[in-house]
C-alpha positions in Angstrom: -46.6 21.5 28.2 -47.4 22.6 24.6 -49.3 20.4 22.2 -46.2 20.0 20.1 -42.5 20.7 20.6 -42.8 24.2 19.4 -43.1 27.6 21.1 -44.6 30.4 19.0 -42.6 33.6 18.9 -45.6 35.7 19.9 -45.7 34.0 23.2 -42.0 34.4 23.9 -42.1 38.0 22.7 -44.8 38.8 25.2 -42.8 37.6 28.2 -39.6 39.3 26.9 -41.5 42.5 26.4 -42.8 42.3 30.0 -39.4 41.2 31.3 -41.0 38.2 32.9 -39.7 34.7 33.2 -41.6 31.6 32.2 -40.9 28.1 30.8 -42.6 25.6 28.4 -42.2 21.9 28.8 -42.0 20.5 25.3 -41.6 16.8 26.1 -44.4 14.6 27.6 -44.8 14.7 31.4 -43.3 11.2 31.8 -40.9 11.2 28.9 -37.2 11.3 29.1 -35.2 13.3 28.4 -37.1 16.2 29.7 -37.0 19.2 27.2 -38.0 22.7 28.3 -38.0 26.1 26.6 -37.1 28.7 29.2 -37.6 32.5 28.9 -35.6 34.6 31.3 -35.1 38.3 31.8 -33.0 40.6 29.8 -33.9 39.1 26.4 -32.6 35.7 27.4 -34.0 32.4 26.1 -32.6 28.9 26.4 -33.4 25.2 25.8 -33.0 22.9 28.8 -32.4 19.2 28.0 -32.1 16.5 30.6 -28.8 14.5 30.7 -28.4 11.0 31.9 -25.4 9.8 33.8 -23.6 8.7 30.6 -23.7 12.0 28.7 -22.2 15.4 28.9 -23.4 18.5 27.1 -22.1 18.7 23.5 -19.6 21.3 22.5 -20.9 24.1 20.4 -18.8 24.9 17.3 -20.4 28.3 17.1 -18.9 31.2 19.2 -22.3 32.8 19.7 -24.0 29.7 21.1 -23.0 28.3 24.5 -23.9 24.9 25.9 -23.3 24.3 29.6 -24.4 21.9 32.3 -26.7 23.1 35.1 -28.6 21.6 37.9 -32.4 22.0 37.7 -34.8 20.5 40.2 -32.2 17.9 41.1 -31.6 16.9 37.4 -28.4 17.3 35.3 -29.4 19.4 32.3 -27.7 20.9 29.3 -28.6 24.6 28.7 -28.3 26.0 25.2 -28.2 29.8 25.0 -26.8 32.6 22.9 -24.4 35.3 24.0 -26.0 37.9 21.7 -29.3 39.3 22.8 -29.8 41.0 19.4 -30.0 37.5 17.8 -32.6 36.1 20.1 -35.4 36.1 17.4 -33.3 33.9 15.1 -32.0 31.8 18.0 -35.6 31.1 19.0 -36.1 29.3 15.6 -32.9 27.2 16.2 -34.1 26.1 19.6 -37.4 25.0 18.2 -35.6 23.0 15.6 -33.4 21.3 18.1 -36.3 20.5 20.4 -38.3 19.0 17.5 -35.5 16.7 16.6 -35.3 15.4 20.2 -39.0 15.1 21.1 -40.5 14.2 17.7 -37.7 12.3 16.0 -36.1 10.7 19.1 -32.6 12.1 18.3 -30.1 12.5 21.1 -29.1 16.0 22.1 -25.7 15.6 20.3 -27.4 14.4 17.2 -30.2 17.1 17.3 -27.9 20.0 17.8 -25.3 18.8 15.2 -28.0 18.1 12.6 -29.6 21.5 13.2 -26.3 23.4 13.0 -25.3 21.6 9.8 -28.7 22.3 8.2 -28.6 26.0 9.1 -25.1 26.4 7.9 -26.1 25.0 4.5 -29.0 27.4 4.4 -26.9 30.4 5.4 -24.7 29.9 2.4 -27.7 31.3 0.4 -28.7 34.9 0.5 -31.1 35.8 3.3 -32.9 38.9 4.5 -31.0 41.5 6.5 -30.1 40.6 10.1 -31.4 42.0 13.3 -28.9 44.7 13.7 -29.5 46.1 10.2 -33.3 45.8 10.8 -33.2 47.9 13.9 -30.8 50.3 12.2 -33.3 50.8 9.4 -36.1 51.1 12.0 -34.2 54.0 13.6 -33.6 55.7 10.3 -37.3 55.5 9.4 -38.1 57.0 12.8 -35.8 60.0 12.0 -37.3 60.2 8.5 -40.8 60.5 9.9 -39.8 63.2 12.3 -38.1 65.2 9.5 -41.2 64.8 7.4 -43.4 66.1 10.1 -41.2 69.2 10.4 -41.1 69.8 6.6 -42.7 67.3 4.2 -42.2 63.8 3.0 -40.6 64.9 -0.2 -37.9 66.8 1.6 -37.4 64.1 4.1 -36.9 61.3 1.5 -34.5 63.4 -0.5 -32.5 64.1 2.7 -32.1 60.4 3.4 -28.6 59.5 2.1 -27.1 56.7 4.2 -28.3 53.8 2.0 -26.1 55.1 -0.8 -22.8 55.0 1.0 -22.7 58.7 2.1 -20.8 59.5 5.2 -24.0 60.5 7.1 -27.5 59.1 7.1 -29.3 62.4 6.5 -28.2 65.6 4.8 -30.5 68.5 5.4 -30.2 72.2 4.5 -28.6 73.3 7.8 -27.1 70.1 9.3 -26.2 66.5 8.8 -27.5 63.6 11.0 -26.1 60.2 11.9 -28.6 57.8 13.4 -27.5 54.9 15.7 -29.9 52.4 17.1 -29.1 49.6 19.6 -31.1 46.9 21.3 -28.5 46.7 24.2 -29.1 48.1 27.7 -26.2 50.5 27.2 -26.0 53.2 24.5 -23.3 51.3 22.7 -23.1 52.0 19.0 -20.9 50.6 16.2 -19.2 53.3 14.2 -18.1 52.4 10.7 -15.2 54.4 9.4 -13.4 57.5 10.5 -15.8 59.8 8.5 -19.0 58.7 10.1 -18.7 61.0 13.1 -16.6 63.6 11.4 -18.5 66.8 10.4 -18.4 67.7 6.7 -16.7 71.1 6.4 -18.4 73.6 8.7 -21.8 71.9 8.6 -23.1 70.9 12.1 -23.4 67.1 12.6 -25.8 65.5 15.1 -25.8 62.1 16.5 -29.2 60.6 17.3 -28.9 57.7 19.7 -31.9 55.3 19.9 -32.4 52.4 22.2 -35.1 49.9 21.3 -36.4 46.8 23.1 -38.7 44.0 22.1 -42.2 45.4 22.4 -44.6 42.4 22.7 -48.1 42.9 21.3 -47.8 46.7 21.6 -44.6 46.9 19.6 -44.0 47.8 15.9 -42.2 45.6 13.4 -40.0 46.9 10.7 -42.6 45.8 8.2 -45.2 47.9 10.1 -43.0 50.9 10.0 -42.2 50.5 6.3 -45.9 50.2 5.4 -46.8 53.2 7.6 -44.2 55.4 5.9 -45.1 54.2 2.4 -48.8 55.0 3.1 -47.9 58.5 4.2 -45.7 59.1 1.2 -48.4 57.7 -1.2 -50.9 60.1 0.3 -48.8 63.2 0.6 -45.8 62.9 -1.8 -46.5 60.2 -4.4 -43.8 61.6 -6.7 -41.1 60.5 -4.3 -42.4 57.0 -3.7 -40.1 55.4 -6.2 -37.1 57.2 -4.6 -38.2 55.9 -1.2 -38.4 52.4 -2.5 -35.0 52.7 -4.0 -33.6 53.9 -0.7 -35.2 50.9 1.1 -33.8 48.5 -1.4 -30.3 49.9 -1.1 -30.7 49.5 2.7 -31.2 45.8 2.2 -35.0 45.8 2.8 -36.7 42.7 1.4 -40.5 42.5 1.8 -40.7 38.8 1.3 -39.2 37.2 4.5 -41.5 36.9 7.5 -41.0 39.8 10.0 -42.8 39.3 13.3 -40.2 40.9 15.6 -41.8 43.9 17.2 -40.0 46.8 18.9 -40.6 49.9 21.0 -38.4 52.6 22.4 -36.6 51.5 25.5 -36.3 55.1 26.6 -36.2 58.6 25.2 -34.0 59.4 22.2 -30.8 61.3 22.9 -29.4 63.9 20.5 -25.8 64.9 20.8 -23.9 67.5 18.9 -20.8 66.0 17.3 -18.1 68.4 18.5 -15.0 68.3 20.7 -17.0 67.2 23.7 -18.0 63.9 22.1 -15.4 61.2 22.4 -14.7 59.7 19.0 -12.2 59.0 16.2 -12.1 62.1 14.0 -10.7 61.8 10.5 -9.5 65.4 10.7 -7.1 64.5 13.6 -5.5 61.5 11.9 -2.2 62.2 10.0 -2.4 62.0 6.3 0.2 59.2 6.1 -2.0 57.1 8.4 -5.1 57.7 6.3 -3.2 56.5 3.3 -2.4 53.2 5.0 -5.5 52.4 7.1 -8.2 51.2 4.9 -11.0 50.6 7.4 -11.8 51.4 11.0 -14.8 50.1 13.0 -15.2 50.8 16.7 -17.8 50.8 19.4 -18.8 54.1 21.0 -20.6 54.1 24.3 -22.5 57.3 24.9 -24.3 56.1 28.0 -24.7 59.0 30.5 -23.7 61.7 28.1 -26.1 64.6 28.4 -28.4 65.5 25.5 -27.6 68.9 23.9 -29.8 71.6 25.3 -31.0 72.8 21.9 -31.3 70.7 18.8 -33.0 71.0 15.4 -36.8 71.2 15.3 -36.7 68.4 12.7 -35.7 66.0 15.4 -38.4 66.8 18.0 -40.8 64.0 17.2 -38.7 60.8 17.1 -40.9 57.8 17.4 -41.3 54.5 15.5 -43.7 55.1 12.6 
């Protein structure tokens, strides 16, 4: 049991990074209902709340949060969990808020969950920092940026970074274009925005960089760590492009103010794939003109799991790692 109904993220992150299960009892040993925070494998966390004979688990109004009934050590318990592993850091805060209302303020599970959801919904109406998917996407782009800088220099790398300004591709170098896709899922499944994102520009080669990250525990790197490391390098080696870099960051949605304690490391080696006829995708060049005139937006998921890396790829992409 913890000293208060709160589990620090650094403790949860350690077990997630090690892929180990554990649990924290948040209520007093003899108190009812029993409330426990449970860490499972595969980025799974949940809150277990004991149910008496009169109550059933509340219904979640949120599609990404599920509440079901389970049997645990002979007790009927409600289990609150999320269906989206990428949102586990934010979900952690919600579980702590629900637990605090039950243990500290003696609210029922229905009351605690409902009050927390209503409070968060009110907060979410106000602008907030970028979400997890955008954070790991930016982390992937910074990883590519650093590799390009090591092959050339920071000035050339920053000027090649285009994605934040609505360009079709994330990077435009002298000899090729690059699209960076980063995912926290176990499969190399990436969201493709628009028909042009994986369509080469003219005769210029286009490369797809597929990155998989996972929560890294104490040894991982946060997005804030990566931003500070890159800014330091640019300040030392190419100070004239620092303002341009900061502008790129801002256009990407980066906000230095919100707390950022979510650390990541590479789940496995990066995969670089030439975007050609061998890569399954929607190609703008194959879509009839009358369709392009009518279809305003296309978003789809591309799974490149198992596709072989191209035998030869640009030297600029040989040192992909989180800065």
